[in-house]
PyMOL Python script that loads the backbone (N, CA, C, O; Angstrom):
from pymol import cmd

cmd.read_pdbstr("""\
ATOM      1  N   UNK A   1      12.306  13.680   3.140  1.00  0.00           N
ATOM      2  CA  UNK A   1      11.009  14.278   2.886  1.00  0.00           C
ATOM      3  C   UNK A   1       9.972  13.650   3.818  1.00  0.00           C
ATOM      4  O   UNK A   1       9.886  12.427   3.932  1.00  0.00           O
ATOM      5  N   UNK A   2       9.204  14.479   4.467  1.00  0.00           N
ATOM      6  CA  UNK A   2       8.166  13.996   5.368  1.00  0.00           C
ATOM      7  C   UNK A   2       6.910  13.628   4.576  1.00  0.00           C
ATOM      8  O   UNK A   2       6.488  14.359   3.679  1.00  0.00           O
ATOM      9  N   UNK A   3       6.333  12.499   4.919  1.00  0.00           N
ATOM     10  CA  UNK A   3       5.118  12.032   4.259  1.00  0.00           C
ATOM     11  C   UNK A   3       3.958  12.158   5.242  1.00  0.00           C
ATOM     12  O   UNK A   3       4.059  11.734   6.393  1.00  0.00           O
ATOM     13  N   UNK A   4       2.864  12.742   4.780  1.00  0.00           N
ATOM     14  CA  UNK A   4       1.692  12.917   5.633  1.00  0.00           C
ATOM     15  C   UNK A   4       0.932  11.597   5.779  1.00  0.00           C
ATOM     16  O   UNK A   4       1.186  10.637   5.052  1.00  0.00           O
ATOM     17  N   UNK A   5       0.013  11.571   6.713  1.00  0.00           N
ATOM     18  CA  UNK A   5      -0.847  10.385   6.895  1.00  0.00           C
ATOM     19  C   UNK A   5      -1.620  10.085   5.613  1.00  0.00           C
ATOM     20  O   UNK A   5      -1.734   8.932   5.198  1.00  0.00           O
ATOM     21  N   UNK A   6      -2.148  11.138   4.996  1.00  0.00           N
ATOM     22  CA  UNK A   6      -2.896  10.958   3.756  1.00  0.00           C
ATOM     23  C   UNK A   6      -2.004  10.333   2.688  1.00  0.00           C
ATOM     24  O   UNK A   6      -2.399   9.373   2.026  1.00  0.00           O
ATOM     25  N   UNK A   7      -0.811  10.874   2.525  1.00  0.00           N
ATOM     26  CA  UNK A   7       0.108  10.352   1.515  1.00  0.00           C
ATOM     27  C   UNK A   7       0.477   8.904   1.809  1.00  0.00           C
ATOM     28  O   UNK A   7       0.596   8.098   0.886  1.00  0.00           O
ATOM     29  N   UNK A   8       0.656   8.568   3.068  1.00  0.00           N
ATOM     30  CA  UNK A   8       0.955   7.187   3.441  1.00  0.00           C
ATOM     31  C   UNK A   8      -0.208   6.267   3.065  1.00  0.00           C
ATOM     32  O   UNK A   8       0.002   5.144   2.607  1.00  0.00           O
ATOM     33  N   UNK A   9      -1.421   6.749   3.262  1.00  0.00           N
ATOM     34  CA  UNK A   9      -2.614   5.979   2.897  1.00  0.00           C
ATOM     35  C   UNK A   9      -2.628   5.713   1.390  1.00  0.00           C
ATOM     36  O   UNK A   9      -2.923   4.602   0.948  1.00  0.00           O
ATOM     37  N   UNK A  10      -2.307   6.739   0.615  1.00  0.00           N
ATOM     38  CA  UNK A  10      -2.245   6.602  -0.849  1.00  0.00           C
ATOM     39  C   UNK A  10      -1.171   5.590  -1.231  1.00  0.00           C
ATOM     40  O   UNK A  10      -1.425   4.691  -2.033  1.00  0.00           O
ATOM     41  N   UNK A  11       0.011   5.726  -0.673  1.00  0.00           N
ATOM     42  CA  UNK A  11       1.118   4.846  -1.019  1.00  0.00           C
ATOM     43  C   UNK A  11       0.839   3.402  -0.608  1.00  0.00           C
ATOM     44  O   UNK A  11       1.225   2.472  -1.317  1.00  0.00           O
ATOM     45  N   UNK A  12       0.185   3.210   0.506  1.00  0.00           N
ATOM     46  CA  UNK A  12      -0.207   1.854   0.914  1.00  0.00           C
ATOM     47  C   UNK A  12      -1.173   1.240  -0.087  1.00  0.00           C
ATOM     48  O   UNK A  12      -1.050   0.069  -0.445  1.00  0.00           O
ATOM     49  N   UNK A  13      -2.130   2.034  -0.534  1.00  0.00           N
ATOM     50  CA  UNK A  13      -3.102   1.552  -1.528  1.00  0.00           C
ATOM     51  C   UNK A  13      -2.393   1.197  -2.835  1.00  0.00           C
ATOM     52  O   UNK A  13      -2.631   0.135  -3.410  1.00  0.00           O
ATOM     53  N   UNK A  14      -1.538   2.079  -3.289  1.00  0.00           N
ATOM     54  CA  UNK A  14      -0.829   1.868  -4.550  1.00  0.00           C
ATOM     55  C   UNK A  14       0.073   0.629  -4.476  1.00  0.00           C
ATOM     56  O   UNK A  14       0.225  -0.092  -5.462  1.00  0.00           O
ATOM     57  N   UNK A  15       0.658   0.394  -3.328  1.00  0.00           N
ATOM     58  CA  UNK A  15       1.564  -0.752  -3.191  1.00  0.00           C
ATOM     59  C   UNK A  15       0.845  -2.082  -3.398  1.00  0.00           C
ATOM     60  O   UNK A  15       1.492  -3.110  -3.600  1.00  0.00           O
ATOM     61  N   UNK A  16      -0.483  -2.071  -3.348  1.00  0.00           N
ATOM     62  CA  UNK A  16      -1.264  -3.295  -3.519  1.00  0.00           C
ATOM     63  C   UNK A  16      -1.818  -3.461  -4.937  1.00  0.00           C
ATOM     64  O   UNK A  16      -2.525  -4.431  -5.209  1.00  0.00           O
ATOM     65  N   UNK A  17      -1.511  -2.538  -5.830  1.00  0.00           N
ATOM     66  CA  UNK A  17      -1.957  -2.683  -7.221  1.00  0.00           C
ATOM     67  C   UNK A  17      -1.093  -3.768  -7.862  1.00  0.00           C
ATOM     68  O   UNK A  17       0.128  -3.627  -7.929  1.00  0.00           O
ATOM     69  N   UNK A  18      -1.713  -4.846  -8.330  1.00  0.00           N
ATOM     70  CA  UNK A  18      -0.928  -5.951  -8.899  1.00  0.00           C
ATOM     71  C   UNK A  18      -0.195  -5.564 -10.188  1.00  0.00           C
ATOM     72  O   UNK A  18      -0.631  -4.688 -10.934  1.00  0.00           O
ATOM     73  N   UNK A  19       0.902  -6.229 -10.417  1.00  0.00           N
ATOM     74  CA  UNK A  19       1.662  -6.044 -11.647  1.00  0.00           C
ATOM     75  C   UNK A  19       0.752  -6.304 -12.842  1.00  0.00           C
ATOM     76  O   UNK A  19      -0.014  -7.268 -12.857  1.00  0.00           O
ATOM     77  N   UNK A  20       0.847  -5.430 -13.841  1.00  0.00           N
ATOM     78  CA  UNK A  20       0.029  -5.572 -15.036  1.00  0.00           C
ATOM     79  C   UNK A  20      -1.342  -4.930 -14.936  1.00  0.00           C
ATOM     80  O   UNK A  20      -2.118  -4.965 -15.891  1.00  0.00           O
ATOM     81  N   UNK A  21      -1.646  -4.343 -13.787  1.00  0.00           N
ATOM     82  CA  UNK A  21      -2.912  -3.637 -13.603  1.00  0.00           C
ATOM     83  C   UNK A  21      -2.626  -2.166 -13.351  1.00  0.00           C
ATOM     84  O   UNK A  21      -1.543  -1.791 -12.900  1.00  0.00           O
ATOM     85  N   UNK A  22      -3.615  -1.348 -13.651  1.00  0.00           N
ATOM     86  CA  UNK A  22      -3.494   0.087 -13.401  1.00  0.00           C
ATOM     87  C   UNK A  22      -4.721   0.577 -12.660  1.00  0.00           C
ATOM     88  O   UNK A  22      -5.742  -0.107 -12.591  1.00  0.00           O
ATOM     89  N   UNK A  23      -4.604   1.757 -12.115  1.00  0.00           N
ATOM     90  CA  UNK A  23      -5.725   2.472 -11.506  1.00  0.00           C
ATOM     91  C   UNK A  23      -5.593   3.922 -11.918  1.00  0.00           C
ATOM     92  O   UNK A  23      -4.497   4.396 -12.216  1.00  0.00           O
ATOM     93  N   UNK A  24      -6.702   4.615 -11.933  1.00  0.00           N
ATOM     94  CA  UNK A  24      -6.646   6.056 -12.183  1.00  0.00           C
ATOM     95  C   UNK A  24      -6.459   6.762 -10.841  1.00  0.00           C
ATOM     96  O   UNK A  24      -6.701   6.192  -9.777  1.00  0.00           O
ATOM     97  N   UNK A  25      -6.027   8.001 -10.924  1.00  0.00           N
ATOM     98  CA  UNK A  25      -5.903   8.803  -9.703  1.00  0.00           C
ATOM     99  C   UNK A  25      -7.259   8.858  -9.000  1.00  0.00           C
ATOM    100  O   UNK A  25      -7.335   8.816  -7.772  1.00  0.00           O
ATOM    101  N   UNK A  26      -8.312   8.952  -9.785  1.00  0.00           N
ATOM    102  CA  UNK A  26      -9.674   9.011  -9.248  1.00  0.00           C
ATOM    103  C   UNK A  26     -10.036   7.706  -8.532  1.00  0.00           C
ATOM    104  O   UNK A  26     -10.631   7.730  -7.454  1.00  0.00           O
ATOM    105  N   UNK A  27      -9.677   6.572  -9.131  1.00  0.00           N
ATOM    106  CA  UNK A  27      -9.958   5.283  -8.501  1.00  0.00           C
ATOM    107  C   UNK A  27      -9.200   5.137  -7.183  1.00  0.00           C
ATOM    108  O   UNK A  27      -9.731   4.600  -6.211  1.00  0.00           O
ATOM    109  N   UNK A  28      -7.972   5.610  -7.157  1.00  0.00           N
ATOM    110  CA  UNK A  28      -7.193   5.557  -5.918  1.00  0.00           C
ATOM    111  C   UNK A  28      -7.864   6.428  -4.859  1.00  0.00           C
ATOM    112  O   UNK A  28      -7.998   6.017  -3.706  1.00  0.00           O
ATOM    113  N   UNK A  29      -8.284   7.627  -5.249  1.00  0.00           N
ATOM    114  CA  UNK A  29      -8.962   8.525  -4.300  1.00  0.00           C
ATOM    115  C   UNK A  29     -10.210   7.862  -3.720  1.00  0.00           C
ATOM    116  O   UNK A  29     -10.448   7.923  -2.514  1.00  0.00           O
ATOM    117  N   UNK A  30     -11.001   7.234  -4.578  1.00  0.00           N
ATOM    118  CA  UNK A  30     -12.191   6.517  -4.103  1.00  0.00           C
ATOM    119  C   UNK A  30     -11.803   5.339  -3.215  1.00  0.00           C
ATOM    120  O   UNK A  30     -12.452   5.070  -2.204  1.00  0.00           O
ATOM    121  N   UNK A  31     -10.730   4.637  -3.608  1.00  0.00           N
ATOM    122  CA  UNK A  31     -10.281   3.463  -2.869  1.00  0.00           C
ATOM    123  C   UNK A  31      -9.808   3.752  -1.460  1.00  0.00           C
ATOM    124  O   UNK A  31      -9.826   2.865  -0.606  1.00  0.00           O
ATOM    125  N   UNK A  32      -9.389   4.974  -1.206  1.00  0.00           N
ATOM    126  CA  UNK A  32      -8.952   5.349   0.145  1.00  0.00           C
ATOM    127  C   UNK A  32     -10.008   6.189   0.861  1.00  0.00           C
ATOM    128  O   UNK A  32      -9.741   6.805   1.893  1.00  0.00           O
ATOM    129  N   UNK A  33     -11.212   6.199   0.290  1.00  0.00           N
ATOM    130  CA  UNK A  33     -12.362   6.906   0.883  1.00  0.00           C
ATOM    131  C   UNK A  33     -12.198   8.418   0.933  1.00  0.00           C
ATOM    132  O   UNK A  33     -12.667   9.077   1.861  1.00  0.00           O
ATOM    133  N   UNK A  34     -11.526   8.958  -0.081  1.00  0.00           N
ATOM    134  CA  UNK A  34     -11.398  10.405  -0.264  1.00  0.00           C
ATOM    135  C   UNK A  34     -11.689  10.713  -1.737  1.00  0.00           C
ATOM    136  O   UNK A  34     -10.797  11.153  -2.463  1.00  0.00           O
ATOM    137  N   UNK A  35     -12.924  10.486  -2.178  1.00  0.00           N
ATOM    138  CA  UNK A  35     -13.246  10.541  -3.611  1.00  0.00           C
ATOM    139  C   UNK A  35     -12.997  11.876  -4.305  1.00  0.00           C
ATOM    140  O   UNK A  35     -12.897  11.918  -5.531  1.00  0.00           O
ATOM    141  N   UNK A  36     -12.898  12.941  -3.566  1.00  0.00           N
ATOM    142  CA  UNK A  36     -12.658  14.246  -4.193  1.00  0.00           C
ATOM    143  C   UNK A  36     -11.194  14.670  -4.140  1.00  0.00           C
ATOM    144  O   UNK A  36     -10.845  15.759  -4.596  1.00  0.00           O
ATOM    145  N   UNK A  37     -10.349  13.825  -3.591  1.00  0.00           N
ATOM    146  CA  UNK A  37      -8.944  14.180  -3.387  1.00  0.00           C
ATOM    147  C   UNK A  37      -8.042  13.691  -4.526  1.00  0.00           C
ATOM    148  O   UNK A  37      -6.943  13.194  -4.283  1.00  0.00           O
ATOM    149  N   UNK A  38      -8.504  13.831  -5.744  1.00  0.00           N
ATOM    150  CA  UNK A  38      -7.767  13.328  -6.908  1.00  0.00           C
ATOM    151  C   UNK A  38      -6.408  14.012  -7.048  1.00  0.00           C
ATOM    152  O   UNK A  38      -5.396  13.346  -7.268  1.00  0.00           O
ATOM    153  N   UNK A  39      -6.386  15.310  -6.923  1.00  0.00           N
ATOM    154  CA  UNK A  39      -5.110  16.040  -7.039  1.00  0.00           C
ATOM    155  C   UNK A  39      -4.161  15.700  -5.892  1.00  0.00           C
ATOM    156  O   UNK A  39      -2.947  15.625  -6.081  1.00  0.00           O
ATOM    157  N   UNK A  40      -4.714  15.500  -4.726  1.00  0.00           N
ATOM    158  CA  UNK A  40      -3.876  15.124  -3.577  1.00  0.00           C
ATOM    159  C   UNK A  40      -3.268  13.739  -3.787  1.00  0.00           C
ATOM    160  O   UNK A  40      -2.144  13.480  -3.357  1.00  0.00           O
ATOM    161  N   UNK A  41      -4.005  12.856  -4.444  1.00  0.00           N
ATOM    162  CA  UNK A  41      -3.459  11.535  -4.781  1.00  0.00           C
ATOM    163  C   UNK A  41      -2.281  11.706  -5.734  1.00  0.00           C
ATOM    164  O   UNK A  41      -1.242  11.067  -5.563  1.00  0.00           O
ATOM    165  N   UNK A  42      -2.440  12.561  -6.732  1.00  0.00           N
ATOM    166  CA  UNK A  42      -1.352  12.823  -7.680  1.00  0.00           C
ATOM    167  C   UNK A  42      -0.132  13.398  -6.960  1.00  0.00           C
ATOM    168  O   UNK A  42       1.003  13.046  -7.282  1.00  0.00           O
ATOM    169  N   UNK A  43      -0.359  14.262  -6.007  1.00  0.00           N
ATOM    170  CA  UNK A  43       0.744  14.840  -5.233  1.00  0.00           C
ATOM    171  C   UNK A  43       1.441  13.758  -4.408  1.00  0.00           C
ATOM    172  O   UNK A  43       2.668  13.748  -4.307  1.00  0.00           O
ATOM    173  N   UNK A  44       0.671  12.857  -3.826  1.00  0.00           N
ATOM    174  CA  UNK A  44       1.263  11.760  -3.060  1.00  0.00           C
ATOM    175  C   UNK A  44       2.139  10.892  -3.968  1.00  0.00           C
ATOM    176  O   UNK A  44       3.217  10.454  -3.567  1.00  0.00           O
ATOM    177  N   UNK A  45       1.668  10.648  -5.187  1.00  0.00           N
ATOM    178  CA  UNK A  45       2.476   9.881  -6.150  1.00  0.00           C
ATOM    179  C   UNK A  45       3.772  10.631  -6.461  1.00  0.00           C
ATOM    180  O   UNK A  45       4.847  10.036  -6.532  1.00  0.00           O
ATOM    181  N   UNK A  46       3.650  11.924  -6.641  1.00  0.00           N
ATOM    182  CA  UNK A  46       4.816  12.758  -6.950  1.00  0.00           C
ATOM    183  C   UNK A  46       5.849  12.697  -5.825  1.00  0.00           C
ATOM    184  O   UNK A  46       7.052  12.757  -6.078  1.00  0.00           O
ATOM    185  N   UNK A  47       5.386  12.581  -4.607  1.00  0.00           N
ATOM    186  CA  UNK A  47       6.280  12.586  -3.446  1.00  0.00           C
ATOM    187  C   UNK A  47       6.688  11.181  -2.992  1.00  0.00           C
ATOM    188  O   UNK A  47       7.319  11.027  -1.946  1.00  0.00           O
ATOM    189  N   UNK A  48       6.337  10.177  -3.760  1.00  0.00           N
ATOM    190  CA  UNK A  48       6.664   8.792  -3.436  1.00  0.00           C
ATOM    191  C   UNK A  48       8.190   8.639  -3.300  1.00  0.00           C
ATOM    192  O   UNK A  48       8.919   8.842  -4.271  1.00  0.00           O
ATOM    193  N   UNK A  49       8.669   8.285  -2.107  1.00  0.00           N
ATOM    194  CA  UNK A  49      10.117   8.166  -1.921  1.00  0.00           C
ATOM    195  C   UNK A  49      10.709   6.882  -2.512  1.00  0.00           C
ATOM    196  O   UNK A  49      11.929   6.761  -2.630  1.00  0.00           O
ATOM    197  N   UNK A  50       9.867   5.942  -2.876  1.00  0.00           N
ATOM    198  CA  UNK A  50      10.313   4.653  -3.422  1.00  0.00           C
ATOM    199  C   UNK A  50       9.524   4.310  -4.691  1.00  0.00           C
ATOM    200  O   UNK A  50       8.700   3.395  -4.674  1.00  0.00           O
ATOM    201  N   UNK A  51       9.771   5.039  -5.796  1.00  0.00           N
ATOM    202  CA  UNK A  51       8.929   4.918  -6.990  1.00  0.00           C
ATOM    203  C   UNK A  51       8.894   3.545  -7.660  1.00  0.00           C
ATOM    204  O   UNK A  51       7.943   3.272  -8.393  1.00  0.00           O
ATOM    205  N   UNK A  52       9.851   2.689  -7.457  1.00  0.00           N
ATOM    206  CA  UNK A  52       9.777   1.352  -8.042  1.00  0.00           C
ATOM    207  C   UNK A  52       9.102   0.386  -7.066  1.00  0.00           C
ATOM    208  O   UNK A  52       8.224  -0.383  -7.458  1.00  0.00           O
ATOM    209  N   UNK A  53       9.507   0.426  -5.814  1.00  0.00           N
ATOM    210  CA  UNK A  53       8.929  -0.458  -4.816  1.00  0.00           C
ATOM    211  C   UNK A  53       7.447  -0.161  -4.575  1.00  0.00           C
ATOM    212  O   UNK A  53       6.639  -1.077  -4.424  1.00  0.00           O
ATOM    213  N   UNK A  54       7.106   1.108  -4.542  1.00  0.00           N
ATOM    214  CA  UNK A  54       5.699   1.516  -4.448  1.00  0.00           C
ATOM    215  C   UNK A  54       5.333   1.983  -5.854  1.00  0.00           C
ATOM    216  O   UNK A  54       5.682   3.096  -6.249  1.00  0.00           O
ATOM    217  N   UNK A  55       4.634   1.141  -6.608  1.00  0.00           N
ATOM    218  CA  UNK A  55       4.498   1.327  -8.052  1.00  0.00           C
ATOM    219  C   UNK A  55       3.532   2.428  -8.497  1.00  0.00           C
ATOM    220  O   UNK A  55       2.472   2.149  -9.056  1.00  0.00           O
ATOM    221  N   UNK A  56       3.912   3.668  -8.243  1.00  0.00           N
ATOM    222  CA  UNK A  56       3.061   4.779  -8.672  1.00  0.00           C
ATOM    223  C   UNK A  56       2.985   4.871 -10.195  1.00  0.00           C
ATOM    224  O   UNK A  56       2.135   5.586 -10.727  1.00  0.00           O
ATOM    225  N   UNK A  57       3.862   4.158 -10.901  1.00  0.00           N
ATOM    226  CA  UNK A  57       3.774   4.134 -12.360  1.00  0.00           C
ATOM    227  C   UNK A  57       2.495   3.433 -12.824  1.00  0.00           C
ATOM    228  O   UNK A  57       2.115   3.556 -13.988  1.00  0.00           O
ATOM    229  N   UNK A  58       1.832   2.704 -11.932  1.00  0.00           N
ATOM    230  CA  UNK A  58       0.582   2.013 -12.264  1.00  0.00           C
ATOM    231  C   UNK A  58      -0.648   2.899 -12.090  1.00  0.00           C
ATOM    232  O   UNK A  58      -1.781   2.434 -12.220  1.00  0.00           O
ATOM    233  N   UNK A  59      -0.420   4.165 -11.797  1.00  0.00           N
ATOM    234  CA  UNK A  59      -1.528   5.108 -11.625  1.00  0.00           C
ATOM    235  C   UNK A  59      -1.500   6.084 -12.799  1.00  0.00           C
ATOM    236  O   UNK A  59      -0.488   6.732 -13.065  1.00  0.00           O
ATOM    237  N   UNK A  60      -2.644   6.176 -13.501  1.00  0.00           N
ATOM    238  CA  UNK A  60      -2.752   7.019 -14.688  1.00  0.00           C
ATOM    239  C   UNK A  60      -3.968   7.928 -14.574  1.00  0.00           C
ATOM    240  O   UNK A  60      -4.724   7.858 -13.605  1.00  0.00           O
ATOM    241  N   UNK A  61      -4.143   8.775 -15.572  1.00  0.00           N
ATOM    242  CA  UNK A  61      -5.299   9.675 -15.589  1.00  0.00           C
ATOM    243  C   UNK A  61      -6.563   8.905 -15.971  1.00  0.00           C
ATOM    244  O   UNK A  61      -6.488   7.863 -16.623  1.00  0.00           O
ATOM    245  N   UNK A  62      -7.711   9.415 -15.568  1.00  0.00           N
ATOM    246  CA  UNK A  62      -8.998   8.774 -15.862  1.00  0.00           C
ATOM    247  C   UNK A  62      -9.284   8.674 -17.353  1.00  0.00           C
ATOM    248  O   UNK A  62      -9.986   7.765 -17.797  1.00  0.00           O
ATOM    249  N   UNK A  63      -8.738   9.607 -18.123  1.00  0.00           N
ATOM    250  CA  UNK A  63      -8.992   9.599 -19.569  1.00  0.00           C
ATOM    251  C   UNK A  63      -8.057   8.650 -20.321  1.00  0.00           C
ATOM    252  O   UNK A  63      -8.098   8.582 -21.549  1.00  0.00           O
ATOM    253  N   UNK A  64      -7.222   7.923 -19.591  1.00  0.00           N
ATOM    254  CA  UNK A  64      -6.319   6.963 -20.206  1.00  0.00           C
ATOM    255  C   UNK A  64      -4.928   7.494 -20.494  1.00  0.00           C
ATOM    256  O   UNK A  64      -4.030   6.721 -20.828  1.00  0.00           O
ATOM    257  N   UNK A  65      -4.735   8.808 -20.369  1.00  0.00           N
ATOM    258  CA  UNK A  65      -3.397   9.364 -20.549  1.00  0.00           C
ATOM    259  C   UNK A  65      -2.482   8.831 -19.454  1.00  0.00           C
ATOM    260  O   UNK A  65      -2.927   8.540 -18.344  1.00  0.00           O
ATOM    261  N   UNK A  66      -1.222   8.709 -19.772  1.00  0.00           N
ATOM    262  CA  UNK A  66      -0.243   8.155 -18.843  1.00  0.00           C
ATOM    263  C   UNK A  66      -0.034   9.049 -17.630  1.00  0.00           C
ATOM    264  O   UNK A  66       0.157   8.547 -16.522  1.00  0.00           O
ATOM    265  N   UNK A  67      -0.066  10.349 -17.816  1.00  0.00           N
ATOM    266  CA  UNK A  67       0.213  11.255 -16.715  1.00  0.00           C
ATOM    267  C   UNK A  67       1.710  11.428 -16.547  1.00  0.00           C
ATOM    268  O   UNK A  67       2.490  11.071 -17.429  1.00  0.00           O
ATOM    269  N   UNK A  68       2.098  11.968 -15.431  1.00  0.00           N
ATOM    270  CA  UNK A  68       3.518  12.244 -15.173  1.00  0.00           C
ATOM    271  C   UNK A  68       4.118  11.131 -14.324  1.00  0.00           C
ATOM    272  O   UNK A  68       3.422  10.235 -13.848  1.00  0.00           O
ATOM    273  N   UNK A  69       5.444  11.219 -14.150  1.00  0.00           N
ATOM    274  CA  UNK A  69       6.155  10.244 -13.322  1.00  0.00           C
ATOM    275  C   UNK A  69       7.352  10.924 -12.704  1.00  0.00           C
ATOM    276  O   UNK A  69       8.188  11.489 -13.410  1.00  0.00           O
ATOM    277  N   UNK A  70       7.439  10.873 -11.383  1.00  0.00           N
ATOM    278  CA  UNK A  70       8.526  11.564 -10.691  1.00  0.00           C
ATOM    279  C   UNK A  70       9.728  10.661 -10.418  1.00  0.00           C
ATOM    280  O   UNK A  70      10.735  11.112  -9.873  1.00  0.00           O
ATOM    281  N   UNK A  71       9.621   9.401 -10.792  1.00  0.00           N
ATOM    282  CA  UNK A  71      10.743   8.494 -10.590  1.00  0.00           C
ATOM    283  C   UNK A  71      11.878   8.807 -11.553  1.00  0.00           C
ATOM    284  O   UNK A  71      11.716   9.600 -12.480  1.00  0.00           O
ATOM    285  N   UNK A  72      13.021   8.184 -11.330  1.00  0.00           N
ATOM    286  CA  UNK A  72      14.162   8.403 -12.229  1.00  0.00           C
ATOM    287  C   UNK A  72      13.794   8.092 -13.678  1.00  0.00           C
ATOM    288  O   UNK A  72      13.231   7.037 -13.970  1.00  0.00           O
ATOM    289  N   UNK A  73      14.111   8.997 -14.565  1.00  0.00           N
ATOM    290  CA  UNK A  73      13.819   8.800 -15.981  1.00  0.00           C
ATOM    291  C   UNK A  73      12.508   9.416 -16.434  1.00  0.00           C
ATOM    292  O   UNK A  73      12.209   9.437 -17.628  1.00  0.00           O
ATOM    293  N   UNK A  74      11.721   9.921 -15.484  1.00  0.00           N
ATOM    294  CA  UNK A  74      10.480  10.612 -15.822  1.00  0.00           C
ATOM    295  C   UNK A  74       9.506   9.766 -16.626  1.00  0.00           C
ATOM    296  O   UNK A  74       9.427   8.549 -16.457  1.00  0.00           O
ATOM    297  N   UNK A  75       8.768  10.434 -17.502  1.00  0.00           N
ATOM    298  CA  UNK A  75       7.693   9.800 -18.268  1.00  0.00           C
ATOM    299  C   UNK A  75       8.208   8.643 -19.124  1.00  0.00           C
ATOM    300  O   UNK A  75       7.509   7.646 -19.301  1.00  0.00           O
ATOM    301  N   UNK A  76       9.421   8.768 -19.654  1.00  0.00           N
ATOM    302  CA  UNK A  76       9.982   7.673 -20.468  1.00  0.00           C
ATOM    303  C   UNK A  76      10.121   6.398 -19.631  1.00  0.00           C
ATOM    304  O   UNK A  76       9.857   5.296 -20.114  1.00  0.00           O
ATOM    305  N   UNK A  77      10.528   6.557 -18.403  1.00  0.00           N
ATOM    306  CA  UNK A  77      10.668   5.406 -17.507  1.00  0.00           C
ATOM    307  C   UNK A  77       9.301   4.808 -17.180  1.00  0.00           C
ATOM    308  O   UNK A  77       9.159   3.587 -17.109  1.00  0.00           O
ATOM    309  N   UNK A  78       8.297   5.660 -16.981  1.00  0.00           N
ATOM    310  CA  UNK A  78       6.945   5.179 -16.678  1.00  0.00           C
ATOM    311  C   UNK A  78       6.422   4.348 -17.845  1.00  0.00           C
ATOM    312  O   UNK A  78       5.855   3.274 -17.644  1.00  0.00           O
ATOM    313  N   UNK A  79       6.612   4.842 -19.053  1.00  0.00           N
ATOM    314  CA  UNK A  79       6.170   4.103 -20.239  1.00  0.00           C
ATOM    315  C   UNK A  79       6.906   2.770 -20.325  1.00  0.00           C
ATOM    316  O   UNK A  79       6.292   1.740 -20.606  1.00  0.00           O
ATOM    317  N   UNK A  80       8.191   2.781 -20.090  1.00  0.00           N
ATOM    318  CA  UNK A  80       9.000   1.556 -20.141  1.00  0.00           C
ATOM    319  C   UNK A  80       8.502   0.537 -19.106  1.00  0.00           C
ATOM    320  O   UNK A  80       8.364  -0.647 -19.412  1.00  0.00           O
ATOM    321  N   UNK A  81       8.234   1.004 -17.883  1.00  0.00           N
ATOM    322  CA  UNK A  81       7.739   0.112 -16.832  1.00  0.00           C
ATOM    323  C   UNK A  81       6.373  -0.476 -17.201  1.00  0.00           C
ATOM    324  O   UNK A  81       6.130  -1.665 -16.996  1.00  0.00           O
ATOM    325  N   UNK A  82       5.487   0.360 -17.743  1.00  0.00           N
ATOM    326  CA  UNK A  82       4.160  -0.126 -18.130  1.00  0.00           C
ATOM    327  C   UNK A  82       4.244  -1.111 -19.297  1.00  0.00           C
ATOM    328  O   UNK A  82       3.471  -2.067 -19.350  1.00  0.00           O
ATOM    329  N   UNK A  83       5.159  -0.894 -20.219  1.00  0.00           N
ATOM    330  CA  UNK A  83       5.382  -1.841 -21.317  1.00  0.00           C
ATOM    331  C   UNK A  83       5.889  -3.167 -20.764  1.00  0.00           C
ATOM    332  O   UNK A  83       5.412  -4.234 -21.149  1.00  0.00           O
ATOM    333  N   UNK A  84       6.852  -3.091 -19.864  1.00  0.00           N
ATOM    334  CA  UNK A  84       7.432  -4.291 -19.263  1.00  0.00           C
ATOM    335  C   UNK A  84       6.371  -5.128 -18.547  1.00  0.00           C
ATOM    336  O   UNK A  84       6.437  -6.357 -18.536  1.00  0.00           O
ATOM    337  N   UNK A  85       5.393  -4.444 -17.949  1.00  0.00           N
ATOM    338  CA  UNK A  85       4.332  -5.137 -17.222  1.00  0.00           C
ATOM    339  C   UNK A  85       3.167  -5.536 -18.123  1.00  0.00           C
ATOM    340  O   UNK A  85       2.188  -6.115 -17.651  1.00  0.00           O
ATOM    341  N   UNK A  86       3.267  -5.230 -19.421  1.00  0.00           N
ATOM    342  CA  UNK A  86       2.258  -5.661 -20.373  1.00  0.00           C
ATOM    343  C   UNK A  86       1.059  -4.754 -20.518  1.00  0.00           C
ATOM    344  O   UNK A  86       0.089  -5.110 -21.187  1.00  0.00           O
ATOM    345  N   UNK A  87       1.111  -3.587 -19.899  1.00  0.00           N
ATOM    346  CA  UNK A  87      -0.018  -2.669 -20.037  1.00  0.00           C
ATOM    347  C   UNK A  87      -0.004  -1.931 -21.367  1.00  0.00           C
ATOM    348  O   UNK A  87      -1.045  -1.744 -21.998  1.00  0.00           O
ATOM    349  N   UNK A  88       1.183  -1.514 -21.785  1.00  0.00           N
ATOM    350  CA  UNK A  88       1.344  -0.815 -23.046  1.00  0.00           C
ATOM    351  C   UNK A  88       2.049  -1.752 -24.001  1.00  0.00           C
ATOM    352  O   UNK A  88       3.005  -2.432 -23.626  1.00  0.00           O
ATOM    353  N   UNK A  89       1.579  -1.787 -25.229  1.00  0.00           N
ATOM    354  CA  UNK A  89       2.211  -2.656 -26.233  1.00  0.00           C
ATOM    355  C   UNK A  89       3.224  -1.915 -27.039  1.00  0.00           C
ATOM    356  O   UNK A  89       3.850  -2.494 -27.927  1.00  0.00           O
TER     357      UNK A  89
END
""", "prot")
cmd.dss("prot")
cmd.show_as("cartoon", "prot")
cmd.util.cbc("prot")
cmd.orient("prot")
């Protein structure tokens, strides 16, 4: 799968989110200087070729909902990863 420059920018930003911390899609969009590209950030997460190494599971919706997860195991895996990192009890 080919990754665009924008998607690479998103994935680079996400790779720097520390364990046990989260960001919203909106915060990621602002963090890469594309504040209106919230949906594009979500698409970049969806296309993440390395879902564990590049921790897109640490990106959630602004309203606090977990959102989706394209890594193996889907949403159940995202919840498990967030629990393991201490975000969800």
